[in-house]
PAVO-790388 format. One record per residue: x, y, z of N, C-alpha, C in turn; residue in one letter. Coordinates in steps of 0.1 Angstrom, whole numbers, padded with zeros to 4 digits, always signed. Layout:
% residues N
XYZXYZXYZA/...
***
This chain:
% residues 282
-0651-0115-0980-0663-0120-0975-0670-0110-0967M/-0683-0108-0970-0690-0098-0962-0694-0103-0948T/-0699-0093-0940-0703-0097-0927-0716-0104-0925S/-0721-0110-0936-0734-0117-0936-0733-0130-0928I/-0721-0134-0925-0719-0147-0918-0726-0146-0904V/-0737-0153-0902-0744-0154-0890-0753-0166-0890Q/-0758-0170-0878-0767-0181-0877-0780-0179-0883H/-0784-0186-0893-0797-0185-0900-0803-0199-0901V/-0815-0201-0897-0822-0213-0899-0825-0215-0913R/-0823-0228-0918-0825-0230-0932-0840-0227-0936A/-0850-0230-0927-0864-0228-0931-0868-0214-0933E/-0860-0204-0928-0863-0190-0930-0851-0182-0935D/-0844-0188-0945-0833-0182-0951-0837-0170-0959L/-0833-0158-0955-0837-0146-0961-0832-0145-0976P/-0840-0138-0984-0837-0137-0998-0823-0131-1000A/-0821-0120-0992-0808-0113-0994-0796-0122-0991E/-0797-0130-0980-0787-0139-0976-0785-0150-0987T/-0796-0155-0992-0796-0165-1002-0789-0160-1015A/-0791-0147-1018-0785-0141-1030-0770-0140-1028G/-0766-0137-1016-0751-0136-1013-0745-0149-1014T/-0751-0159-1008-0746-0173-1009-0745-0178-1024Y/-0756-0174-1032-0756-0178-1046-0744-0172-1053A/-0741-0160-1050-0730-0153-1057-0717-0160-1053E/-0715-0164-1040-0703-0172-1037-0702-0185-1044W/-0713-0192-1045-0713-0206-1051-0711-0204-1066F/-0717-0194-1072-0715-0191-1087-0701-0188-1090A/-0694-0181-1081-0680-0178-1084-0671-0191-1084T/-0676-0201-1076-0668-0213-1075-0673-0224-1086L/-0682-0220-1094-0687-0229-1104-0677-0230-1116A/-0665-0231-1113-0654-0233-1123-0643-0241-1116D/-0639-0252-1122-0630-0261-1116-0616-0254-1114S/-0612-0246-1124-0599-0239-1122-0599-0230-1110T/-0610-0223-1107-0611-0214-1096-0611-0222-1083R/-0617-0234-1083-0617-0242-1071-0603-0247-1068V/-0596-0251-1079-0582-0256-1077-0573-0244-1073R/-0575-0233-1078-0567-0221-1075-0570-0217-1060L/-0582-0217-1056-0585-0214-1042-0579-0224-1032L/-0579-0237-1036-0573-0247-1028-0558-0246-1027H/-0552-0242-1038-0537-0241-1039-0533-0230-1030T/-0540-0219-1030-0537-0207-1021-0539-0211-1006V/-0550-0218-1004-0554-0221-0990-0544-0230-0983A/-0538-0239-0992-0529-0249-0986-0514-0245-0988T/-0511-0233-0993-0498-0229-0995-0490-0228-0981A/-0479-0234-0980-0472-0234-0967-0468-0220-0962P/-0465-0211-0971-0461-0197-0968-0473-0188-0965S/-0485-0192-0969-0497-0184-0966-0500-0175-0978G/-0491-0173-0987-0494-0165-0999-0486-0170-1011S/-0491-0167-1023-0485-0172-1035-0485-0161-1045V/-0474-0160-1053-0473-0151-1064-0482-0156-1075R/-0488-0146-1082-0496-0150-1093-0489-0158-1104V/-0476-0155-1107-0469-0162-1116-0467-0177-1112G/-0464-0179-1099-0462-0192-1094-0475-0200-1094D/-0486-0193-1091-0499-0199-1092-0502-0204-1106L/-0500-0196-1116-0502-0200-1130-0494-0212-1134A/-0481-0212-1129-0473-0224-1132-0478-0237-1126A/-0482-0236-1113-0487-0248-1106-0500-0253-1113Q/-0508-0244-1117-0521-0248-1123-0520-0251-1138L/-0508-0248-1144-0506-0250-1158-0515-0242-1167E/-0517-0229-1163-0525-0220-1171-0517-0207-1173I/-0522-0199-1183-0515-0187-1186-0516-0177-1174S/-0507-0168-1173-0507-0158-1162-0519-0149-1164Q/-0523-0146-1176-0535-0137-1178-0547-0144-1173S/-0548-0157-1176-0560-0165-1172-0560-0166-1156T/-0548-0168-1151-0547-0169-1136-0551-0156-1130C/-0547-0145-1135-0550-0132-1130-0565-0129-1130S/-0572-0134-1141-0586-0132-1143-0593-0140-1132H/-0590-0152-1129-0596-0160-1119-0593-0154-1105H/-0581-0150-1103-0578-0144-1090-0587-0131-1087V/-0589-0123-1098-0597-0111-1096-0611-0115-1093R/-0617-0125-1099-0630-0129-1096-0632-0134-1082K/-0622-0142-1077-0623-0147-1064-0621-0136-1053L/-0613-0126-1057-0611-0115-1048-0623-0106-1047A/-0630-0105-1058-0642-0096-1059-0653-0100-1048E/-0654-0114-1046-0664-0118-1036-0658-0120-1022V/-0645-0118-1021-0638-0118-1008-0632-0131-1005G/-0630-0141-1014-0623-0153-1011-0608-0151-1010F/-0603-0142-1018-0589-0140-1018-0585-0125-1015L/-0573-0123-1010-0568-0110-1008-0555-0108-1017I/-0554-0098-1025-0543-0095-1034-0535-0083-1029V/-0523-0085-1026-0514-0075-1021-0503-0072-1032D/-0500-0059-1034-0490-0056-1044-0477-0053-1036R/-0466-0061-1039-0453-0059-1033-0444-0055-1045V/-0441-0042-1047-0434-0038-1058-0441-0041-1071G/-0436-0049-1080-0443-0053-1092-0449-0067-1091T/-0449-0073-1079-0454-0086-1077-0467-0086-1070T/-0477-0094-1075-0489-0096-1068-0489-0109-1060S/-0491-0107-1046-0491-0118-1037-0506-0121-1034L/-0510-0134-1035-0524-0138-1033-0524-0146-1020V/-0534-0143-1011-0536-0150-0999-0551-0152-0996S/-0554-0161-0988-0567-0164-0984-0573-0153-0975I/-0585-0149-0977-0592-0141-0968-0597-0150-0957N/-0592-0150-0945-0595-0160-0935-0609-0160-0931Q/-0617-0149-0933-0631-0150-0930-0638-0160-0939T/-0634-0162-0951-0641-0171-0960-0639-0186-0955C/-0629-0188-0947-0627-0202-0942-0638-0205-0932C/-0645-0195-0927-0656-0197-0918-0669-0195-0926V/-0670-0184-0934-0682-0181-0941-0687-0191-0951G/-0677-0196-0959-0681-0205-0970-0687-0218-0964L/-0680-0225-0955-0685-0237-0949-0698-0234-0942P/-0699-0223-0935-0712-0220-0928-0723-0218-0938H/-0721-0212-0949-0731-0210-0959-0736-0223-0964A/-0727-0233-0967-0731-0246-0971-0739-0253-0961A/-0735-0252-0948-0743-0258-0937-0757-0252-0936D/-0758-0239-0937-0771-0233-0936-0780-0238-0947V/-0775-0237-0960-0783-0241-0971-0788-0256-0970V/-0779-0265-0965-0782-0279-0964-0790-0282-0951M/-0792-0272-0943-0799-0275-0930-0792-0282-0919G/-0779-0284-0921-0772-0292-0911-0770-0284-0898T/-0773-0271-0897-0771-0264-0885-0783-0264-0876L/-0794-0271-0881-0806-0271-0872-0805-0281-0861Q/-0797-0291-0862-0795-0301-0851-0781-0303-0848N/-0778-0303-0835-0764-0305-0831-0760-0319-0833A/-0747-0322-0836-0743-0336-0838-0745-0344-0826P/-0747-0357-0828-0749-0366-0816-0735-0370-0811C/-0736-0379-0801-0723-0384-0795-0714-0390-0806C/-0701-0386-0807-0692-0391-0817-0689-0406-0814P/-0687-0414-0824-0685-0428-0823-0670-0431-0824S/-0662-0421-0827-0648-0423-0829-0639-0416-0819D/-0643-0415-0807-0634-0410-0796-0622-0419-0794L/-0610-0413-0792-0598-0422-0791-0599-0431-0779P/-0595-0443-0780-0595-0453-0769-0584-0450-0759D/-0573-0444-0764-0561-0442-0755-0561-0429-0748D/-0572-0421-0749-0573-0408-0742-0583-0409-0731V/-0579-0405-0719-0588-0404-0708-0591-0390-0704T/-0603-0386-0702-0606-0372-0698-0612-0373-0684V/-0606-0365-0675-0611-0365-0661-0610-0351-0655R/-0616-0349-0643-0616-0336-0637-0602-0332-0634A/-0599-0319-0636-0586-0314-0633-0583-0314-0618V/-0570-0317-0615-0566-0317-0601-0554-0308-0599E/-0551-0305-0587-0540-0295-0584-0527-0299-0590E/-0525-0312-0590-0512-0318-0595-0511-0316-0610R/-0522-0313-0617-0522-0312-0632-0518-0298-0636D/-0518-0288-0627-0517-0274-0631-0504-0270-0638M/-0493-0277-0634-0480-0274-0641-0481-0277-0656S/-0487-0289-0659-0489-0293-0673-0499-0285-0680A/-0509-0281-0673-0520-0272-0679-0513-0259-0683V/-0505-0253-0675-0498-0240-0678-0489-0242-0689L/-0481-0253-0690-0472-0255-0701-0480-0256-0714D/-0491-0263-0714-0499-0264-0726-0505-0251-0730I/-0509-0243-0720-0514-0229-0723-0503-0221-0729Y/-0491-0222-0724-0479-0215-0730-0477-0218-0744A/-0478-0231-0748-0477-0235-0762-0488-0228-0771E/-0500-0227-0765-0510-0221-0773-0508-0206-0775G/-0503-0199-0764-0500-0185-0765-0489-0183-0776I/-0479-0192-0776-0468-0191-0786-0472-0192-0800A/-0483-0198-0803-0487-0200-0817-0492-0186-0823T/-0497-0177-0814-0502-0165-0819-0516-0166-0825G/-0522-0178-0825-0535-0180-0830-0545-0187-0821D/-0542-0186-0808-0550-0192-0798-0557-0183-0788A/-0550-0172-0785-0555-0163-0775-0549-0149-0776T/-0556-0139-0771-0550-0125-0771-0540-0124-0760F/-0540-0133-0750-0531-0132-0739-0516-0135-0744E/-0507-0128-0737-0493-0130-0741-0485-0135-0730R/-0490-0136-0718-0483-0142-0706-0492-0152-0700E/-0485-0163-0695-0492-0174-0688-0495-0169-0674V/-0508-0170-0670-0512-0165-0657-0507-0175-0646P/-0507-0171-0634-0505-0180-0623-0516-0191-0622A/-0512-0202-0617-0522-0213-0616-0535-0209-0609A/-0533-0203-0597-0545-0199-0590-0554-0189-0597Q/-0547-0180-0604-0554-0170-0612-0562-0176-0623A/-0557-0186-0630-0564-0193-0640-0575-0201-0635L/-0573-0208-0624-0584-0216-0617-0596-0207-0613Q/-0593-0195-0609-0604-0186-0604-0613-0182-0616R/-0608-0184-0628-0617-0180-0639-0627-0191-0642R/-0624-0203-0638-0632-0215-0641-0645-0216-0632W/-0655-0221-0638-0667-0225-0630-0663-0237-0622L/-0669-0238-0610-0665-0250-0601-0669-0263-0608P/-0659-0272-0607-0661-0286-0612-0664-0287-0627N/-0660-0277-0634-0662-0277-0649-0648-0274-0656L/-0638-0281-0652-0625-0281-0659-0620-0295-0659A/-0613-0299-0670-0609-0312-0672-0595-0313-0679W/-0588-0324-0677-0576-0327-0684-0578-0340-0692V/-0570-0341-0703-0570-0353-0711-0556-0359-0709A/-0556-0372-0706-0544-0380-0704-0542-0390-0714E/-0530-0392-0718-0526-0403-0728-0512-0408-0723C/-0511-0421-0721-0499-0427-0715-0495-0421-0702D/-0504-0418-0694-0502-0412-0681-0497-0397-0681A/-0497-0391-0693-0493-0377-0694-0505-0368-0698A/-0505-0356-0692-0515-0347-0695-0512-0341-0709V/-0522-0342-0718-0519-0338-0732-0529-0327-0736V/-0538-0323-0728-0548-0313-0731-0556-0309-0719G/-0563-0298-0720-0572-0294-0710-0584-0286-0715W/-0595-0285-0708-0606-0277-0712-0613-0272-0699A/-0619-0261-0701-0626-0255-0689-0637-0246-0694A/-0647-0243-0685-0658-0234-0688-0657-0223-0678L/-0659-0210-0683-0658-0198-0674-0671-0191-0676S/-0675-0183-0666-0688-0175-0667-0686-0165-0678P/-0697-0164-0686-0697-0154-0697-0700-0140-0692A/-0707-0140-0681-0711-0127-0675-0714-0129-0660S/-0712-0118-0652-0716-0119-0638-0730-0116-0635E/-0738-0113-0645-0752-0110-0643-0760-0123-0642R/-0769-0124-0632-0776-0136-0629-0784-0142-0640K/-0789-0133-0649-0797-0138-0660-0789-0146-0670C/-0776-0145-0670-0767-0152-0678-0760-0163-0671Y/-0765-0168-0660-0759-0178-0652-0757-0191-0659A/-0765-0194-0669-0764-0206-0677-0756-0205-0690G/-0748-0193-0691-0740-0191-0703-0726-0192-0699V/-0718-0200-0706-0704-0201-0702-0695-0200-0714A/-0682-0197-0712-0673-0195-0723-0663-0208-0723E/-0662-0214-0734-0654-0226-0736-0639-0223-0738S/-0630-0230-0732-0616-0230-0735-0611-0244-0737T/-0604-0246-0748-0598-0260-0750-0584-0258-0756V/-0574-0265-0750-0560-0265-0754-0555-0279-0755Y/-0547-0282-0765-0541-0295-0767-0526-0293-0770V/-0518-0301-0763-0503-0299-0765-0499-0302-0779T/-0489-0296-0784-0485-0297-0798-0483-0311-0803T/-0477-0319-0795-0473-0333-0799-0486-0342-0800S/-0497-0338-0794-0509-0346-0794-0520-0341-0803A/-0517-0331-0811-0528-0325-0820-0530-0335-0831R/-0543-0336-0835-0547-0345-0846-0550-0359-0841G/-0549-0362-0828-0551-0375-0823-0564-0377-0816A/-0573-0367-0817-0586-0369-0811-0587-0364-0797G/-0577-0357-0792-0577-0352-0778-0587-0341-0777V/-0587-0332-0786-0597-0321-0785-0611-0326-0786G/-0613-0336-0795-0627-0341-0796-0631-0347-0783K/-0622-0355-0776-0626-0361-0764-0629-0351-0753A/-0621-0340-0753-0623-0329-0743-0636-0322-0745L/-0639-0319-0758-0652-0312-0760-0664-0321-0758L/-0663-0334-0761-0674-0343-0758-0677-0343-0743W/-0667-0344-0735-0669-0343-0720-0674-0330-0716R/-0669-0319-0722-0673-0306-0718-0688-0303-0721Q/-0693-0306-0733-0706-0303-0736-0716-0312-0728V/-0712-0325-0726-0721-0333-0718-0722-0329-0703N/-0711-0325-0697-0711-0321-0684-0718-0307-0682E/-0716-0299-0692-0723-0286-0692-0738-0288-0692A/-0743-0297-0700-0757-0301-0700-0762-0305-0687D/-0753-0314-0681-0757-0320-0668-0756-0309-0657G/-0749-0299-0658-0748-0288-0648-0758-0277-0650A/-0767-0279-0660-0778-0270-0662-0774-0258-0671G/-0762-0258-0677-0759-0246-0686-0767-0248-0699L/-0771-0236-0704-0779-0237-0716-0772-0232-0728W/-0762-0224-0727-0754-0219-0738-0739-0219-0736T/-0732-0225-0745-0717-0224-0745-0712-0215-0756L/-0703-0207-0753-0697-0198-0763-0682-0201-0765Q/-0677-0198-0777-0663-0200-0780-0659-0188-0789A/-0647-0183-0787-0642-0172-0795-0629-0177-0801T/-0628-0178-0814-0616-0185-0821-0611-0176-0832I/-0598-0175-0833-0592-0168-0845-0596-0176-0858F/-0600-0168-0868-0603-0175-0881-0592-0183-0887P/-0579-0180-0883-0568-0187-0888-0567-0201-0882E/-0574-0203-0871-0573-0216-0864-0584-0225-0869N/-0582-0230-0881-0592-0238-0888-0595-0251-0880R/-0585-0257-0875-0587-0270-0868-0596-0268-0856A/-0595-0257-0848-0603-0255-0837-0618-0252-0842S/-0619-0244-0852-0632-0242-0858-0639-0254-0861L/-0633-0263-0869-0639-0276-0873-0642-0284-0861A/-0633-0284-0851-0636-0292-0839-0648-0288-0832L/-0650-0275-0830-0662-0269-0823-0675-0272-0831H/-0674-0270-0844-0685-0273-0853-0690-0287-0851H/-0680-0296-0850-0684-0311-0849-0690-0313-0835A/-0688-0305-0826-0693-0306-0812-0707-0299-0811A/-0712-0294-0821-0725-0287-0821-0725-0272-0820G/-0713-0266-0820-0712-0252-0820-0716-0246-0834Y/-0722-0235-0834-0726-0228-0846-0720-0214-0847R/-0716-0211-0859-0710-0198-0862-0720-0187-0861T/-0718-0177-0852-0727-0166-0851-0723-0154-0859L/-0710-0151-0858-0706-0138-0864-0690-0138-0865A/-0686-0130-0874-0671-0126-0875-0670-0113-0868I/-0662-0111-0858-0660-0099-0851-0647-0092-0857R/-0649-0083-0866-0638-0077-0874-0630-0068-0865H/-0617-0069-0866-0607-0060-0859-0612-0058-0844R/-0614-0069-0837-0620-0068-0824-0610-0064-0813I/-0597-0067-0815-0587-0064-0806-0573-0065-0813A/-0563-0059-0806-0549-0060-0812-0541-0071-0805R/-0534-0079-0813-0524-0088-0808-0510-0085-0813L/-0501-0082-0804-0488-0077-0808-0489-0065-0818D/-0498-0056-0815-0500-0044-0823-0507-0046-0836G/-0512-0058-0839-0519-0060-0851-0534-0063-0848I/-0543-0056-0856-0557-0059-0854-0561-0073-0859W/-0568-0080-0851-0572-0094-0854-0587-0095-0854R/-0592-0104-0863-0606-0108-0862-0608-0120-0854D/-0620-0122-0849-0623-0135-0842-0637-0140-0847T/-0639-0153-0845-0651-0159-0849-0659-0163-0836V/-0671-0158-0835-0679-0161-0823-0688-0173-0826L/-0687-0184-0818-0695-0196-0820-0703-0198-0807L/-0714-0206-0809-0723-0208-0798-0729-0223-0799E/-0730-0229-0788-0737-0242-0787-0749-0240-0777R/-0761-0243-0782-0773-0242-0774-0777-0256-0770R/-0778-0258-0757-0782-0271-0752-0797-0274-0756S/-0799-0287-0759-0812-0292-0763-0820-0297-0751E/-0813-0297-0739-0819-0303-0727-0822-0293-0716V/-0816-0281-0717-0818-0271-0707-0824-0258-0713N/
***
């Protein structure tokens, strides 16, 4: 996937960008390639041998290799040679770029989503309190352990973490009287001209993921940010963290760019996705 991924309004979609998107869509104008891409994207191990792909799709290995090559040419797939075996994996950038392209073409990025109607009834979001910090740090530690949530490798002290947050703009989510997630906003810059720009952080405990906790936290976050006079929220997310990307997109965040090899995590260069939500009231 090329670095063309950026925010583009549908009404002024440049010809060059449209041409790139058309190439992506044309490559997927084949049901076998769509099935192949889906099979690789959902592989539990993250990569699949070409021979195993051919068997799963019930096609010949030569046909499979042809489709893999076409998908790799536009950047959807990455092919690694391990001895005499070809291992196929998803280019994580396409997990952001392809949905973003569809959103741009269909114009859905012009307006932020309205208030969600499916917030969980059993989740309460409230301002964070001192008594919550032990649970907040435990949840943060879970995120660090995944390797796909933050570049940090150590949990900071409670006071150090709290000092990062803007006053009165940090929250916890409770379910059955237990803290199951937290969110906060931090200054994006110390410069006064960026006083209305904040960086979003959202973490959900492992056992509560997929239950709408993140959605409830983000809903509270963006509404209180608007109320506090903030005009732009930013989020930086690893492209492998698809759930978080989808969650932020649903809350009105737009993909701005892929920052390639932005920093090392455990000695490995990692990409990040930069997202932004622009307030419509400030």
